[in-house]
C-alpha positions in Angstrom: 3.5 75.8 127.2 0.9 78.4 127.0 1.2 82.1 126.1 -0.7 84.5 128.3 -1.0 88.1 127.4 -2.1 91.2 129.3 -1.3 90.2 132.9 -1.2 93.4 134.9 0.7 94.3 138.1 0.7 97.5 140.0 4.2 98.9 140.8 3.8 97.6 144.4 3.3 94.0 143.3 6.3 91.7 142.8 6.7 89.6 139.7 6.0 86.5 141.8 2.4 87.5 141.7 2.3 86.6 138.0 2.0 82.9 139.1 -1.3 83.7 140.8 -2.5 86.0 138.0 -1.8 83.2 135.5 -3.9 80.7 137.5 -6.7 83.2 137.7 -6.7 83.9 134.0 -6.7 80.1 133.2 -9.2 79.3 135.9 -7.1 76.6 137.5 -5.7 76.1 140.9 -2.4 78.0 141.5 -0.6 74.7 142.2 -1.4 73.6 138.6 0.8 76.4 137.3 4.2 74.8 137.3 6.3 77.7 136.0 6.0 81.2 134.6 8.5 82.8 132.2 8.4 86.5 131.4 8.4 87.0 127.6 7.6 90.7 127.4 7.1 93.6 129.9 5.7 97.1 129.2 4.2 100.0 131.1 0.7 101.2 130.5 0.4 104.7 132.1 -2.7 105.9 130.2 -5.1 105.6 133.1 -4.1 103.7 136.3 -0.5 102.8 135.9 0.3 99.1 135.5 3.1 97.0 134.4 1.7 94.7 131.6 3.3 91.2 131.0 3.2 88.5 128.4 4.3 85.2 129.9 4.9 81.6 128.9 3.2 79.3 131.5 3.8 75.6 132.0 0.7 74.0 133.5 -0.7 70.6 134.3 -3.0 69.0 131.7 -2.1 71.7 129.2 -4.4 70.4 126.4 -7.4 70.3 128.6 -6.7 73.7 130.1 -6.4 75.2 126.6 -9.6 73.5 125.4 -11.7 74.8 128.3 -10.2 78.4 128.2 -12.0 80.7 125.8 -10.0 83.8 126.7 -8.3 85.5 123.6 -5.3 86.3 125.7 -4.5 82.6 125.9 -2.8 80.7 123.2 -0.3 77.9 122.6 3.3 79.1 122.9 5.3 77.8 119.9 8.1 80.3 119.2 9.8 80.1 115.9 13.6 80.4 115.8 16.0 81.9 113.2 18.2 79.3 111.7 21.6 80.2 110.2 22.5 78.9 106.7 24.7 75.8 106.8 28.5 76.1 107.0 30.5 76.3 103.8 34.2 75.9 103.1 36.2 79.0 103.2 36.4 80.6 99.8 39.6 81.8 98.0 38.1 85.3 97.5 36.1 86.0 100.8 33.1 88.3 100.9 33.8 91.9 102.1 31.7 94.0 104.4 32.2 97.8 104.2 31.0 99.5 107.5 31.0 98.3 111.0 27.7 99.7 112.1 24.9 97.3 113.0 24.2 96.3 109.4 27.8 95.6 108.6 28.5 93.8 111.9 25.7 91.4 111.8 26.3 90.7 108.0 29.8 89.8 109.0 28.7 87.7 111.9 26.4 85.6 109.7 29.0 85.2 107.0 31.6 84.2 109.6 29.3 81.7 111.4 28.8 80.2 107.9 32.6 79.6 107.5 33.0 82.4 104.9 35.7 84.3 106.8 34.7 87.8 105.7 36.8 90.9 105.6 35.2 93.8 107.5 36.4 97.3 106.6 35.7 100.3 108.8 36.9 103.8 108.1 36.7 104.8 111.8 38.4 103.3 114.8 37.7 100.6 117.4 35.5 101.4 120.3 38.2 102.2 122.8 40.1 104.6 120.5 36.8 106.0 119.3 35.6 106.8 122.8 38.8 108.7 123.5 38.5 110.7 120.3 34.8 111.5 120.9 35.5 112.6 124.4 38.3 114.9 123.2 35.9 116.4 120.7 33.2 117.1 123.3 35.8 118.6 125.8 37.8 120.7 123.4 35.9 121.1 120.1 38.7 119.5 118.2 37.1 117.1 115.6 38.6 114.0 114.1 36.7 113.6 110.8 37.4 109.9 110.7 36.8 108.9 114.3 33.7 110.6 115.8 30.0 110.0 116.7 29.2 108.9 113.1 32.3 106.9 112.2 33.8 103.9 113.9 33.0 100.5 115.4 29.3 100.3 116.0 28.3 103.1 113.7 26.3 106.1 114.7 24.2 104.0 117.1 27.2 103.4 119.4 26.8 106.9 120.8 22.9 107.0 121.2 20.5 105.5 123.6 21.0 102.0 122.1 17.2 101.5 121.5 16.4 98.1 120.0 12.7 98.3 119.3 11.2 98.3 115.8 7.8 98.3 114.2 8.3 95.2 112.2 8.4 91.5 113.1 11.2 89.3 111.9 12.7 86.1 113.3 16.1 87.7 113.0 15.3 90.3 115.7 15.2 87.8 118.6 18.5 86.2 117.3 20.1 89.7 117.3 19.0 90.4 120.8 20.3 87.0 122.0 23.7 87.5 120.3 24.0 91.0 121.9 23.2 89.5 125.4 25.8 86.8 124.8 28.3 89.6 124.1 27.5 91.5 127.3 24.3 93.4 126.7 21.8 93.3 129.6 19.3 90.5 129.7 16.5 92.9 130.0 16.5 93.6 126.3 15.0 90.1 125.8 11.8 91.0 127.7 11.4 94.8 127.7 8.8 96.1 125.2 11.1 99.1 124.6 14.5 97.5 124.9 17.6 99.6 125.1 21.3 98.8 125.7 22.7 102.2 126.5 25.9 103.5 125.1 28.1 102.1 127.9 26.8 98.5 127.7 26.7 98.7 123.9 30.5 99.4 123.8 31.1 96.3 125.8 29.0 94.2 123.5 30.7 95.6 120.5 34.2 94.6 121.7 33.0 91.1 122.4 31.3 90.9 119.1 34.6 91.8 117.4 36.4 89.0 119.3 33.7 86.6 118.2 34.3 87.6 114.5 38.1 87.2 114.9 37.7 83.8 116.5 35.7 82.7 113.5 38.4 83.7 111.0 37.0 87.1 109.9 39.4 90.0 109.4 38.5 93.4 111.0 40.4 96.4 109.5 40.0 99.8 111.2 41.1 102.9 109.5 40.4 101.4 106.1 38.1 103.7 104.0 36.5 102.7 100.7 37.8 105.0 98.0 36.7 103.5 94.8 35.2 100.6 92.8 36.6 98.4 90.1 34.4 96.5 87.7 34.3 94.5 84.5 31.3 94.0 82.3 28.9 95.3 85.0 30.4 93.1 87.7 32.3 94.3 90.7 35.8 92.9 90.7 37.8 95.0 93.2 37.8 97.8 95.8 40.2 100.7 96.3 40.8 101.1 100.0 42.7 103.9 101.7 44.6 103.6 105.0 47.0 105.9 106.7 49.8 104.3 104.7 48.2 104.7 101.3 45.8 103.0 99.0 45.5 99.3 98.1 43.3 97.1 95.8 41.2 94.4 97.3 39.9 91.7 94.9 36.2 90.9 95.6 33.4 88.7 94.5 30.6 90.0 96.8 30.5 93.1 98.9 28.0 94.2 101.6 28.0 98.0 101.5 26.8 99.3 104.8 28.1 102.9 104.8 25.9 104.5 107.5 23.8 107.6 106.9 26.7 110.1 107.2 29.2 108.6 104.7 28.8 111.7 102.4 32.1 111.2 100.6 31.1 107.6 99.9 27.8 108.6 98.5 29.6 111.0 96.1 32.1 108.4 95.1 29.2 105.9 94.3 27.4 108.6 92.3 30.5 109.4 90.3 30.9 105.7 89.6 27.4 105.5 88.2 25.8 103.5 91.0 22.0 104.2 90.8 20.6 106.0 93.7 17.9 108.5 94.6 17.2 111.2 97.1 14.7 110.0 99.9 12.6 111.7 102.6 14.0 112.1 106.0 13.5 114.5 108.9 15.3 117.4 110.5 14.8 119.7 113.5 16.3 120.1 117.0 16.8 118.3 120.2 14.3 119.3 122.9 15.5 118.9 126.5 13.5 118.7 129.8 14.2 117.7 133.3 13.6 114.0 133.7 11.7 114.3 136.9 9.2 116.7 135.2 8.5 114.0 132.5 8.3 111.3 135.1 5.7 113.3 137.1 3.7 114.0 134.0 3.4 110.3 133.0 3.8 108.3 136.2 1.8 110.7 138.4 1.7 109.4 142.0 4.2 106.6 141.1 6.9 109.1 139.9 10.2 108.0 141.5 9.0 104.5 142.3 12.1 102.2 142.3 10.5 99.6 140.1 9.8 102.1 137.3 12.4 103.1 134.7 13.0 106.7 133.7 10.0 107.7 131.6 10.1 108.2 127.9 7.6 109.3 125.3 6.6 108.9 121.6 4.7 111.9 120.2 3.6 113.0 116.7 1.1 115.5 115.1 0.4 117.0 111.7 0.4 120.7 111.0 -2.4 122.4 109.0 -0.3 122.1 105.9 0.0 118.3 106.5 3.7 118.2 107.5 4.5 115.6 110.1 6.2 116.6 113.3 7.3 113.9 115.7 9.6 112.8 118.5 12.7 110.8 117.5 15.4 108.9 119.4 14.2 110.0 122.9 17.0 109.6 125.5 15.7 109.4 129.1 18.3 110.4 131.6 20.7 111.3 128.8 22.5 114.2 127.2 22.4 116.1 123.9 25.7 115.3 122.1 27.8 117.0 119.4 27.6 114.6 116.5 29.4 116.5 113.7 31.6 114.5 111.2 32.7 117.5 109.1 34.5 120.7 110.0 32.4 123.9 110.1 29.1 122.2 110.8 27.1 121.6 113.9 25.1 118.4 114.3 23.2 117.3 117.5 22.0 113.9 118.6 21.0 112.3 121.9 22.8 109.7 124.0 22.2 107.9 127.3 23.7 105.2 129.4 21.9 102.0 130.3 21.0 103.3 133.8 19.4 106.5 132.3 20.2 108.3 135.5 21.1 111.8 134.1 19.2 114.9 135.2 17.6 115.6 131.7 15.7 113.8 129.1 16.1 114.8 125.5 14.6 113.8 122.2 14.6 114.9 118.6 11.7 117.2 117.6 11.8 116.6 113.9 9.9 117.7 110.9 9.4 115.5 107.9 11.0 116.7 104.7 10.9 115.3 101.2 13.0 115.7 98.0 10.7 118.5 96.9 12.1 120.6 99.7 15.6 120.4 98.5 15.3 122.7 95.5 16.7 120.2 93.0 16.1 116.6 91.9 19.8 115.6 92.1 20.2 112.3 94.1 22.5 114.0 96.5 20.4 117.1 97.0 19.5 116.0 100.5 23.1 115.8 101.4 23.7 119.4 100.2 20.6 120.6 102.1 21.7 118.9 105.3 25.1 120.7 104.9 23.5 124.1 104.5 21.6 123.7 107.7 24.6 122.4 109.6 26.7 125.3 108.4 24.1 127.8 109.4 24.0 126.3 112.9 27.8 126.4 113.2 27.8 130.2 112.2 25.0 131.0 114.6 26.8 129.1 117.4 29.9 131.2 116.8 32.4 128.5 115.9 34.1 125.8 118.0 31.2 123.5 117.5 29.1 125.5 120.0 25.4 124.7 119.4 22.6 127.3 119.0 20.2 127.0 121.9 16.9 128.6 122.8 14.2 128.3 125.5 10.8 127.2 124.2 9.2 130.4 125.6 11.6 132.6 123.6 11.3 130.5 120.5 7.5 130.9 120.4 7.9 134.6 121.1 10.7 135.0 118.3 13.1 136.6 120.9 16.7 135.5 121.5 17.3 133.6 124.7 20.0 135.0 127.0 20.4 132.0 129.3 18.7 128.9 130.8 15.8 128.7 133.2 15.2 125.5 135.2 16.5 123.2 132.5 20.3 123.3 132.1 21.8 122.4 128.7 23.8 119.1 128.6 25.4 119.7 125.2 29.2 119.9 125.1 31.5 121.7 124.2 28.8 124.3 125.0 25.8 126.3 123.7 25.3 129.8 122.3 22.0 131.5 123.4 20.2 132.9 120.4 17.1 132.8 118.2 16.9 129.7 116.2 14.9 131.4 113.6 18.2 132.8 112.4 19.5 129.5 111.3 16.5 127.3 110.5 14.3 127.9 107.4 10.8 129.4 108.0 8.9 126.3 107.0 10.8 124.3 109.7 10.4 126.9 112.5 6.7 127.4 111.5 6.0 123.7 111.7 7.7 123.5 115.1 5.8 126.5 116.5 2.5 125.0 115.3 3.5 121.5 116.8 4.5 122.6 120.3 1.1 123.4 121.7 -0.3 120.3 119.9 2.3 118.0 121.5 1.7 119.8 124.9 -1.9 118.5 124.8 -0.6 114.9 124.5 2.2 115.3 127.2 1.8 117.9 129.8 5.0 119.9 130.2 6.4 119.2 126.7 6.2 122.8 125.8 7.1 124.2 129.2 8.7 127.7 128.9 12.2 126.5 130.2 12.5 123.4 127.9 15.5 123.8 125.6 15.8 123.6 121.9 19.3 122.8 120.6 20.0 122.9 116.9 20.4 121.3 114.5 19.5 117.7 114.1 19.9 116.5 110.5 21.1 112.9 110.8 17.7 111.2 111.6 18.2 108.8 108.6 20.0 108.6 105.3 19.1 111.3 102.7 20.0 108.7 100.0 18.7 105.4 98.9 21.2 103.2 96.9 19.0 101.1 94.7 19.0 97.4 94.8 16.8 94.6 93.2 15.2 91.5 94.7 18.5 89.7 94.8 19.8 92.5 97.1 22.3 93.8 94.5 22.9 97.1 92.9 22.9 97.4 89.1 26.6 96.8 89.6 26.4 93.0 90.3 28.3 91.8 93.4 27.5 95.1 95.3 24.9 94.6 98.1 23.7 98.0 99.6 22.7 97.6 103.1 21.2 99.1 106.3 20.3 102.6 107.2 23.0 104.4 105.2 21.8 102.7 102.0 18.2 103.7 102.8 16.9 100.3 103.9 16.5 100.5 107.7 15.7 102.9 110.5 17.5 101.9 113.6 20.0 99.5 115.2 17.7 96.4 115.1 16.3 96.9 111.6 19.8 97.7 110.2 21.2 94.6 111.8 18.4 92.4 110.4 19.0 94.0 106.9 22.7 93.1 107.2 21.7 89.5 107.9 19.4 89.4 104.9 22.3 90.6 102.7 24.5 88.0 104.1 22.0 85.3 103.4 21.9 86.4 99.7 25.7 86.3 99.6 25.7 82.8 101.1 23.5 81.7 98.2 26.3 83.0 95.8 29.0 81.0 97.6 27.0 77.8 98.2 
């Protein structure tokens, strides 16, 4: 088959027209194109709006066609596939995976497919229980510190937009997408340039993925929190695990540690145990919220509202005069701003949307890059302490009950408190408190945001519109800690494999899942 890139359709054209477009690119009769398979689909709205396709085409006399065609958009289609390690006999002491976010889940899946029957420990609850606990929190402001947006089956990504794009190329990525589709995720994630599952579809896939693990002999233990490590001569020999009934010892040989970016008590336990780690850069800021139809109009122009076009999204960045980066993060078209706290007395925001992305508003993080130099100390957990300070300040300004501080962009730029919304209504629950965000955010953050808003407005008309809302504070963009590991994937404590976003080695669902697979492959080598 041949790979054809850059085939363009207008929103009015049907995908059946790709057959004709492929023949024209190859300069062959249309009847010589036997089949066309969509590999990738994106939207180019920079000038005239087009849907842009990469396809695999089966043609007559392929060798001759390829030899005659000099277009750089045409090449032979020879996809590489990820191959699982071979199956091993079940060991007496199975591998253990700590954390059921994407890193932990796909580490466990690879280990289970290889016959190693892992034990998966998750401090939070299963998807159904977790959904109930999160909805109670959003409705009433009553937080369960162990079952919330950060902790539970699926990790923090289970209450997000479910984006599956990444800036790196890895054979594991396609395998991950195919496994998610097999577990109930929409098939569109296999072809969309910016694939997303949505919270609703991801919850279905997570439950089916768990059933797959169980069918392969894995154990999945919810409500089991890692409390301590046991070692001998620099080698990990056991875990101390706490449940609702008490603490037990679990003998181990190899452990994938995928704690998630909010497992602050776990970071502290690891630090106290002497596990090498360091503070790392991350980003903090607010969620900025617009009406979805305004963003659609700004980007799709005359095609806004066309049934073949998804809710528009954006990706923006700029640098301030001082060189500090400000950028959009985790944009959620047709979504809502959500309460994402995991500790009492602290407000945290995030964004979430369902697969249909049919909500009234679009929201995204407007974040400012920070480095360990901003934390005031070189302690490895300084970033955690700094996050907590911001979250506590937001809680106080919100007035308690996990109400979030909120301000219109016009008022933020004028340094005056907002007294209510304009055209954009806040979606955050349990509710917002109108205020001046300068009262809870440090000056270098607010200064960077003030400088960035007009710069980003030049890139996307309407981004800094007066009625857009800023809801504080977003602090959990990525882990503030990196748990050090070597080329073998292990910590200085041998047998401990730090993994995923929480350990500082990934930046999203897909990259975390791939990192989990890499750790599982390293552990397979130990058992083989």
